[in-house]
C-alpha positions in Angstrom: 84.2 22.0 -27.1 82.1 19.5 -25.6 81.6 16.7 -27.8 78.0 16.5 -28.8 75.1 13.8 -27.1 74.2 11.3 -29.7 70.6 9.8 -30.3 70.2 7.0 -31.7 66.4 6.3 -32.5 65.8 2.6 -32.5 62.0 2.9 -33.2 59.7 5.9 -33.4 56.3 6.7 -33.8 53.0 9.0 -33.1 53.4 8.2 -29.1 55.9 5.9 -29.4 59.6 5.9 -29.2 62.9 4.4 -28.3 66.2 6.0 -28.5 70.1 5.1 -27.5 71.7 8.2 -25.7 75.2 8.9 -25.2 76.2 11.7 -22.7 79.6 12.6 -23.2 82.5 14.1 -20.7 81.7 17.3 -19.8 78.0 17.5 -20.9 74.6 18.2 -17.8 70.8 18.8 -18.4 69.2 22.0 -17.4 66.5 21.7 -15.4 63.4 21.7 -17.4 60.0 20.4 -18.1 59.5 18.8 -21.7 56.4 20.1 -24.0 53.8 17.8 -25.2 51.3 19.5 -27.5 48.2 16.9 -25.7 48.5 14.1 -23.8 50.2 12.6 -21.0 54.2 11.9 -21.5 55.8 9.4 -20.2 59.7 8.4 -19.8 61.3 5.3 -18.9 64.8 5.4 -18.8 67.4 2.6 -18.8 71.2 3.8 -17.5 73.1 1.3 -19.3 76.8 3.3 -18.4 76.8 5.3 -15.1 80.2 8.0 -15.5 83.0 7.5 -13.7 81.8 10.7 -11.1 79.0 13.4 -12.0 75.6 13.0 -14.3 74.0 12.7 -11.5 69.8 12.5 -12.6 67.2 14.9 -10.8 62.9 14.5 -11.0 61.2 16.1 -8.7 58.8 13.2 -9.0 59.6 10.0 -10.3 57.4 7.0 -10.2 59.9 4.7 -10.5 63.2 5.3 -9.4 65.2 1.8 -8.9 68.7 1.8 -7.6 69.8 4.8 -9.9 69.3 3.0 -12.7 66.2 2.6 -13.6 63.5 5.6 -13.8 59.9 6.2 -14.8 58.9 9.6 -14.8 56.3 12.1 -16.6 58.7 14.6 -18.3 55.3 17.0 -19.7 55.4 17.4 -15.3 58.0 17.4 -13.3 61.3 18.9 -13.9 64.5 16.9 -14.2 68.1 17.3 -14.7 71.3 15.8 -15.5 74.9 17.3 -13.3 78.0 18.1 -15.1 79.5 14.3 -16.4 83.0 15.1 -14.3 84.7 11.9 -15.7 83.6 8.9 -18.5 80.4 8.9 -20.2 76.5 8.2 -19.2 74.7 6.1 -21.9 70.2 5.6 -21.4 67.7 3.4 -23.1 65.4 6.0 -23.4 61.2 4.5 -24.0 58.7 7.6 -24.3 55.4 6.9 -24.6 53.0 10.4 -25.4 49.0 8.8 -24.5 
């Protein structure tokens, strides 16, 4: 059994949120697009802890990819995923903005 993803909301409003997200070993995120009812959706993710192996972020189009640690992208427009975390965990500080 795979441990659940821990998603701790640090701040949340109608248009902006900040989350601390921890992905455990053996977890992966399938290729997907995040639907929004209206507006444009942006995510700025800071990878605080990289897994020892696996857990690579994939996005069909990133606005910013800085050293595979900082990602700015449009999850509502472009497919994105995370490969299986083979060893260790992946911890993100995620800022989401829907305008």
